[in-house]
C-alpha positions in Angstrom: 6.0 -30.2 4.9 7.9 -26.9 4.7 6.2 -23.5 3.8 7.7 -23.7 0.2 6.3 -27.3 -0.2 2.9 -26.1 1.1 2.9 -23.2 -1.4 3.7 -25.6 -4.3 1.0 -28.0 -3.2 -1.7 -25.3 -2.6 -0.7 -22.2 -4.6 -4.3 -21.0 -5.3 -5.5 -21.1 -1.7 -2.4 -19.6 -0.2 -2.3 -16.9 -2.9 -6.0 -16.1 -2.1 -5.1 -15.5 1.6 -1.9 -13.6 0.7 -3.7 -11.2 -1.6 -6.2 -10.3 1.1 -3.5 -9.5 3.6 -1.6 -7.5 1.0 -4.5 -5.4 -0.2 -5.7 -4.8 3.4 -3.0 -2.2 3.4 -5.4 0.3 1.9 -7.2 0.5 5.3 -4.2 0.0 7.6 -2.8 2.7 9.8 0.7 2.6 8.2 -0.9 3.6 4.9 -3.6 6.1 6.0 -1.2 7.9 8.4 0.9 9.0 5.4 -1.8 11.4 4.3 -2.7 13.1 7.6 -0.9 16.4 6.9 -2.0 16.6 3.2 -5.6 15.8 3.9 -5.7 18.2 6.9 -4.3 21.0 4.7 -6.7 20.3 1.8 -9.8 20.1 4.0 -8.8 23.1 6.1 -9.1 21.2 9.3 -7.5 22.0 12.7 -4.8 19.8 14.0 -6.3 16.7 15.6 -9.5 16.6 13.5 -8.2 13.8 11.3 -7.2 11.7 14.3 -10.7 12.2 15.8 -12.4 11.1 12.6 -10.0 8.2 12.2 -10.8 6.9 15.7 -14.5 7.3 15.2 -14.4 5.5 11.8 -12.2 2.7 13.4 -14.7 2.1 16.2 -17.7 2.2 13.9 -16.0 -0.3 11.6 -15.1 -2.6 14.5 -18.7 -2.8 15.7 -19.9 -3.5 12.1 -17.4 -6.3 11.6 -19.1 -9.1 13.6 -22.2 -8.9 11.3 -19.9 -9.3 8.3 -18.1 -12.2 9.9 -21.3 -14.2 9.7 -21.4 -13.7 5.9 -17.8 -14.9 5.6 -19.0 -18.2 7.0 -22.3 -18.4 5.1 -21.7 -17.0 1.6 -19.3 -18.0 -1.2 -16.2 -16.2 -0.2 -15.3 -14.8 -3.6 -18.6 -12.9 -3.7 -17.8 -11.4 -0.3 -14.3 -10.5 -1.5 -15.6 -8.9 -4.7 -18.2 -6.8 -2.8 -15.5 -5.6 -0.4 -13.2 -4.7 -3.2 -15.8 -2.7 -5.1 -16.6 -0.7 -1.9 -12.9 -0.1 -1.4 -12.5 1.1 -4.9 -15.4 3.6 -4.5 -14.0 4.7 -1.2 -10.5 5.2 -2.6 -11.9 7.3 -5.5 -13.9 9.4 -3.0 -10.9 10.1 -0.8 -8.8 11.0 -3.8 -11.3 13.5 -5.2 -13.7 14.8 -2.5 -13.6 18.1 -0.6 -16.8 17.3 1.2 -16.2 16.3 4.9 -19.2 14.0 5.0 -18.2 12.1 1.9 -14.7 11.8 3.3 -16.0 10.4 6.6 -18.1 7.7 4.9 -15.1 6.8 2.6 -12.8 6.6 5.6 -15.2 4.3 7.4 -15.3 2.0 4.4 -11.5 1.8 3.9 -11.1 1.0 7.6 -13.9 -1.6 7.5 -13.0 -3.1 4.2 -9.2 -2.9 4.4 -8.0 -3.3 8.0 -11.2 -5.2 9.0 -12.8 -7.5 6.4 -9.7 -8.1 4.2 -7.6 -9.4 7.1 -10.7 -11.3 8.4 -11.2 -13.1 5.1 -7.5 -13.9 4.7 -7.0 -15.4 8.1 -10.4 -17.1 8.2 -10.3 -19.0 4.9 -6.7 -20.0 5.4 -7.2 -21.1 9.0 -10.3 -23.1 8.4 -9.2 -24.9 5.2 -5.7 -26.1 6.3 -5.8 -28.7 9.0 -2.3 -30.1 8.2 0.2 -27.4 8.1 -2.2 -24.8 9.3 0.4 -22.7 11.1 2.7 -22.6 8.1 -0.2 -21.8 5.8 -1.1 -18.8 8.0 2.5 -17.7 8.1 2.7 -17.7 4.3 -0.6 -15.8 3.9 0.2 -13.2 6.6 3.4 -12.3 4.8 1.2 -10.4 2.4 0.9 -7.5 4.9 4.6 -7.6 5.7 5.3 -7.2 2.0 2.9 -4.3 1.8 4.5 -2.6 4.8 7.9 -2.8 3.0 6.9 -1.7 -0.5 3.7 0.5 -0.4 4.7 3.4 1.9 7.9 4.3 0.0 6.0 4.2 -3.3 3.1 6.2 -1.9 5.4 8.9 -0.5 7.2 9.2 -3.9 4.0 9.5 -5.9 2.6 12.0 -3.3 5.7 14.1 -3.5 5.4 14.4 -7.3 1.6 14.5 -7.9 -0.2 14.9 -4.5 -2.1 12.3 -2.5 -5.0 11.9 -4.9 -3.2 9.8 -7.5 -2.0 7.5 -4.7 -5.5 6.6 -3.8 -6.6 6.4 -7.4 -3.7 4.0 -8.0 -4.8 1.8 -5.1 -8.3 1.7 -6.6 -6.8 0.7 -10.0 -4.8 -2.1 -8.4 -7.9 -3.4 -6.7 -9.8 -3.3 -10.0 -7.2 -4.8 -12.3 -5.3 -7.1 -10.0 -7.3 -8.1 -6.9 -10.8 -8.7 -8.4 -9.6 -10.8 -11.4 -7.3 -12.8 -9.1 -10.2 -13.6 -6.8 -12.2 -15.0 -9.6 -9.3 -16.9 -11.3 -7.9 -18.5 -8.2 -11.1 -20.0 -6.7 -13.6 -21.9 -9.0 -17.3 -21.2 -8.5 -18.2 -24.4 -6.6 -14.9 -25.0 -4.9 -15.5 -26.3 -1.3 -12.9 -23.8 -0.1 -15.4 -21.0 -0.5 -17.8 -21.7 2.5 -17.4 -22.8 6.1 -20.0 -25.6 5.9 -18.5 -27.2 2.7 -15.0 -27.0 4.3 -16.3 -28.8 7.4 -18.0 -31.5 5.2 -14.8 -32.0 3.2 -12.7 -32.3 6.3 -15.2 -34.8 7.8 -15.0 -37.0 4.6 -11.2 -36.9 4.6 -10.9 -37.7 8.3 -13.9 -39.8 9.6 -12.6 -39.3 13.1 -13.4 -35.6 12.7 -16.9 -36.2 11.5 -18.3 -36.1 15.1 -16.5 -32.9 16.0 -18.7 -29.9 16.5 -18.1 -26.4 15.2 -18.8 -23.9 17.9 -21.2 -20.9 17.3 -20.2 -17.4 18.3 -22.5 -17.5 21.3 -21.1 -20.8 22.5 -17.5 -19.4 22.2 -18.4 -16.3 24.2 -19.8 -18.6 27.0 -16.7 -20.8 26.9 -14.6 -20.3 30.1 -11.4 -20.8 28.2 -12.2 -18.0 25.7 -13.2 -15.7 28.6 -9.8 -16.3 30.3 -8.0 -15.6 27.0 -9.6 -12.1 26.4 -7.2 -10.2 28.6 -4.3 -12.1 27.0 -5.1 -11.5 23.3 -5.7 -7.8 23.9 -2.4 -7.4 25.8 -0.2 -6.9 22.8 -2.4 -4.4 20.9 -3.2 -2.4 24.1 0.5 -2.1 25.2 2.0 -1.6 21.8 -0.6 1.0 20.6 -0.3 2.9 23.9 3.5 3.0 23.9 3.8 3.9 20.2 1.1 6.5 20.3 2.9 8.1 23.3 6.4 7.5 22.1 7.2 11.2 22.1 6.2 11.4 25.8 8.5 8.5 26.6 11.3 10.0 24.5 11.0 13.3 26.4 10.9 11.6 29.8 13.9 9.4 29.1 15.9 11.7 26.8 15.5 9.5 23.7 15.7 10.9 20.2 13.0 10.6 17.5 15.5 8.7 15.4 16.0 6.1 18.1 12.3 5.5 18.3 12.1 5.1 14.5 14.9 2.6 14.6 13.0 0.8 17.3 9.9 0.5 15.1 12.1 -0.9 12.2 13.6 -3.4 14.7 10.0 -4.4 15.6 9.1 -5.0 12.0 12.1 -7.1 11.2 11.7 -9.2 14.4 8.0 -9.7 13.6 8.7 -11.0 10.1 11.4 -13.4 11.3 9.2 -14.9 14.0 6.2 -14.9 11.8 8.0 -17.3 9.4 9.2 -19.5 12.2 6.0 -19.7 14.2 4.0 -21.7 11.6 6.2 -24.8 11.8 6.5 -24.7 15.6 2.7 -24.3 15.9 2.1 -27.3 13.7 4.6 -29.4 15.7 3.6 -28.5 19.2 0.1 -27.1 19.0 -0.8 -23.4 19.3 -2.3 -23.7 22.9 1.0 -25.2 24.2 3.0 -22.3 22.8 1.0 -19.3 24.0 2.9 -18.8 27.3 6.1 -18.8 25.4 4.7 -16.3 22.9 3.8 -13.6 25.4 7.0 -14.1 27.5 9.1 -11.9 25.2 6.8 -8.9 25.4 6.7 -9.2 29.2 10.5 -9.3 29.3 10.7 -6.3 27.0 8.5 -4.3 29.4 10.8 -5.4 32.3 13.8 -4.1 30.3 12.1 -0.8 29.5 11.3 -0.4 33.2 14.8 -1.1 34.6 17.1 -0.1 31.8 17.1 3.7 31.4 19.6 3.8 28.5 18.7 3.9 24.8 19.4 0.1 24.5 16.1 -0.6 26.3 14.1 0.8 23.3 15.7 -1.6 20.8 15.4 -4.5 23.2 11.7 -3.8 23.9 10.8 -3.5 20.2 12.8 -6.6 19.2 11.1 -8.6 21.9 7.7 -7.1 21.1 8.2 -8.1 17.5 8.9 -11.7 18.6 5.5 -11.8 20.4 3.7 -10.0 17.5 5.0 -12.4 14.9 4.3 -15.5 16.9 0.9 -14.4 18.1 -0.3 -13.6 14.6 0.0 -17.3 13.7 -0.9 -18.9 17.0 -4.2 -17.2 17.7 -5.8 -17.8 14.3 -4.6 -21.4 14.5 -6.0 -21.8 18.0 -9.4 -20.6 17.0 -9.6 -22.9 14.0 -8.3 -25.9 16.0 -10.5 -25.4 19.0 -13.8 -24.1 17.6 -13.9 -25.7 14.1 -14.3 -24.3 10.6 -18.0 -23.7 10.2 -18.4 -20.4 12.2 -14.8 -19.2 12.2 -15.5 -15.9 10.5 -18.1 -14.8 13.1 -15.8 -15.9 15.9 -12.7 -14.1 14.6 -14.7 -10.9 13.8 -15.7 -10.8 17.5 -12.1 -11.2 18.5 -11.2 -8.4 16.2 -13.8 -6.2 17.8 -12.3 -6.7 21.2 -8.8 -6.0 19.9 -9.9 -2.8 18.3 -11.6 -1.6 21.4 -8.4 -2.3 23.4 -6.3 -0.4 20.8 -8.8 2.5 20.8 -8.7 2.8 24.6 -5.0 2.5 24.9 -4.0 6.1 24.0 -6.5 7.5 26.6 -5.6 5.0 29.3 -1.9 5.5 28.8 -2.2 9.3 28.9 -3.7 9.0 32.4 -1.2 6.2 33.3 1.8 8.4 32.6 0.5 10.9 35.2 1.4 8.3 37.8 5.0 8.4 36.5 6.6 6.4 33.7 8.2 3.8 36.1 4.9 3.4 38.0 2.9 2.9 34.8 5.5 0.5 33.3 5.3 -1.5 36.6 1.5 -1.8 36.2 2.0 -3.0 32.7 4.5 -5.6 33.9 1.9 -6.8 36.5 -0.6 -7.0 33.7 1.8 -9.2 31.7 2.3 -11.5 34.7 -1.4 -11.8 35.1 -1.7 -12.9 31.4 0.7 -15.7 32.0 -1.3 -16.8 35.1 -4.5 -16.7 33.1 -2.8 -18.9 30.4 -1.9 -21.4 33.2 -5.5 -21.5 34.4 -6.8 -21.7 30.8 -4.9 -24.9 30.1 -6.6 -26.5 33.1 -10.2 -25.6 32.2 -12.0 -28.5 30.4 
């Protein structure tokens, strides 16, 4: 079954996941970063204050997310979605109108927690746990929501901000959540639909496939004690650690190598295009060969990109690195959610994925600091260390496949 056939067969469920990924944009870095200069000027802050508050809010949200992941498993999902949307609406209104630093900090925390955190958690969890046949393609279709948001929202936001200021942009996002997202949540999923809860999904799957009735859904504690999961931790934080660190310090790399800011921007666009292409293709390949079998192939391109960045000093290395990094990002975004659902079952998937998200955020938050010290060793030396890290990830994947 192709992605289009899957969409025609399950339009409500896939639309539900798609909408959560799309509206997660309100808390994503690519959206919030548009307002750094304007907010800093309005609040009268020094340069760097917004970045510090943003990092603090991100870390606080990450540590809060695991407790919410449990509710994603336990409660009817449209109630969780509605609650998150209401909090996001209030936070957007606060950011649009407040001049009080404490109100702004609280609002920033909620847009990071609700948007970048809970919205993506719900979208990937409900899609991954419900679809057993065509899970990879279903995840690909849902995750396209964030790609569409990356293409459309920034340009619209910049235009509105240039004409009316940043306040109307945030008020507009609040209005969209109110008039589009919340009604859609209630129209797409009936009240007693088994799709809504982890336990009812598990029961439905057991009835449909008697062979699956004896399969156990793992709790978060059991997953954390699983040797296979422990071996995968350095692997699934590899991409966010490396990409966040390099992008955050792209001006340093450009200065050391003589690259232009325009070249780095083109590189980021190349990354985005490559990620979308491989996101679309990864679902079908995952369904055919299994996510666990494909993980070594998924991380190979990023490792190769680091090797190119290390040994090729010319501007071509930037485009090659970002293109290969996009291949890994697009493929991993499907394989990892599919792997958690396939390996650990549907019942506690929200709590498991929220813990994974916490580890990823911690790696991303640490990256700018670690890279700043790493560059003191010299660019080539630090890139060599990252290449060694990538090789270690492939070795860990080899060992992980052999752990029962």
